[in-house]
N, C-alpha and C positions, 0 to 999 in steps of 0.2 A: 504494500500500499505509500507506504515512503515512498519507492522507489519509482510510481506512479506519477504519486506527487507532485514528485520534481518534475518528472518529466513532463508533467501539464502544464509548470510553470516557465521552466523554460520553455515551452510552445508559445503559450498566451509571451513569453517578451520579443520573445521573438518578432509571434506577425505583431507589434504593436509598434517592437523598431523597425522594424520591415514595411506597414503601414505608416509611419511616421519621414518616415527619408522618401521613399514613394510620393509622398502629400509633399513634404518641401522642397523636391525638384520639379515638381511641377506648378509649384507657386511660385517656384523662381522661374521659371521661362517666361520668354518676353511676351510680349502679346498672342496669342493661335486656336483655333477654335474648338481642342480642348481644352484649354482653359477658361474660355468661354463658357464652355458647357459648364463645367467644376466650379467657380469658383461660388461658387456660394459655400460647396464643403472646403473649398479648398481655402479659404478663409476662416470655416466657423471652429476648423482643427487647428490652426494657427497661433490665433489671436483668441487672448491674448499677453500669452501664455512664451508665444515660439515665433512672434514676430517678427522678420525679416528681410531685406531687402538688401539693393544692388551698390548704395551710397558708400563700400568697402572697395567695391572697385569702381566705381561711375558715382563718386560725390556730385549733387548736383553745389552749386555755388548761395551763398545767403544769401535771398532774395528783400527779407524787410529783418529792421532790427525790433526787438521789442523792450522799455524807459514803463516800469512798473510805477505811478504814483501813488501817495497817500496823502488821505486827512482824514482829524481825527473831530467830532462829534466831542465839545465837553461839555457840563454843563450851562455855562455863560457864556461861551465862546469852541468855532470850528478853527483850525488850524490852518495854515497857507497846504498849497497843496507839496507833498514833501519824499522826494525821491532814493530810498534808504539803500540800491544796491547798486545805482551808477560810479558810486567810491570806492565798494568792495568787486567789482569790473577791474576799474583802473587800477587799481594796486592787483586782481591778480597778473591784467598784462604787461606790470611793469616785474614783474615775479612771478612764474613762475609756478616755482616748489612749493608757493604758499597753499592755505589751504579753503582759501573762496573757489575755485573751479568747482568743488563739489557742493560751497553749500550756494553757488548761481542758481543749480542745478534745480532746488526747491525753487525757486520761483519763474523761475524760465517753461519744467515741467506744470505748475501749476496757469502761467498764463496758454503751457499748447492746451492742457486739457479743459480748459474751457472754453478758450472759442472754439474747437470738434475738431483738432489739426489729427489730418491723417496723414502719416506715412505715402501709402501703400499710392503706390506709380499705376495700377491697370486703371484704379476706380475711378480717377475721372475718365476714362477711355470707356469703362461698364455706363458710367454715368447717359456719355454722350449718345449712346443708344438707349437705354433704359433709362430715363428721366424721374418715373415711378417710384422708384427704387426710394426703401426708405432711409436707405444712409445713402441715396442723392439727394434728397433734402434734408438731413443731421438728426430725422426723427427716429433711426432705430435705436435700439434700445441699447447698446451699445455705448453708443455714442451720446447718451442721456445722462447714461452714467458716467458717461467721462469727464462731461460739465457738470455735474451735480460734484463729483470730485475735485472739481475745478476749483470754483465759487466757491465749496468748504476751506481748500485748503489759502486760498487767495483772501479768506477772510481769516481764518486764524496769522499770515503772513501779516494782513494788518492791522489786526490786533498787536501781533508781539513788534509791530516796530512805532506803534502808538503807543505801546508801552515806554520804547526808547524814547520818544518824540517828549513827551509828557507826567510821565514816569505811572509807573502799575496801577491798573486799578480805574484808573482816571479818566479814562476815555467810557463812554458811551455807547458813541456809535460808530463805525470807520467808514471808507468810500476806499474806493479805488474807479485810478483811469490807468486804462491802458493806453499808451504813446505805439503807433507803428509807423516808423517811420522807412522810405524805403528807398535804401541809396540810390545812384544813377546809376548805370548802368558800368560795362567792364567796356566800352568805347569812349564814358567820360570823365573815365575813373583820373585825373588831372581834377576834377573840382574837389571841394575841399566837402570832409563828411559832412557837413548841414547840409548841404545840396541835395534837394530831392522834396519829394512829395514826405508828407507832414500830419495822417488822419488823428484820431482818438477816439478810444467806446469809454464812456463813462459808465459803469454802475453802480445802480441804487444802491441808496446805506444802506448796514446793514449793522445787526447786535454788535457791541463787542466782545470777543469772547479770550475769556483767561484762558490765558495760551503760560504755563506752569514753567520755570527759566530752566535751563540744560542746566 
């Protein structure tokens, strides 16, 4: 009996590994008719824990810079907009051996999650043919959960930033504004960093959330 259980376990693990390898192979292949038909299955098996892409071999250039601004509502006043992360980015660029790079991943991932950013390069091609898909409108369950997580992270980040700005527990509400700066194209790289276009998205006020110190 023990030998049978061992063989069954090996068979199960081998089958699961084979399915994963085959699924990943088709998931990473360029657009083709087979992938178009199997895409919902391929996507479901890869996301959210095994997502992969071709960025290692063909990285996409940065097209948008994100800046996170925060302000705090106190019982008697509202603070000006405050940018807590640009100084950390400058410190990281001056010295790449600091831990600032890992710290900056938190607000970056929070912004990406809230905006519903999807790094899957196949999705735009699929949405050109099937515009009615929930994932193309950002209304699928995965995207909604992702945005809720981003909203929660932004609320915690802004609350922690208000603690640093006005003192722990002094704020009663927090607000976030996301600036999206699109730099000039590579053909105009001689222009200053401030060139390009800038838009912003202001989120509604949310209650202050106590964040314990690390």
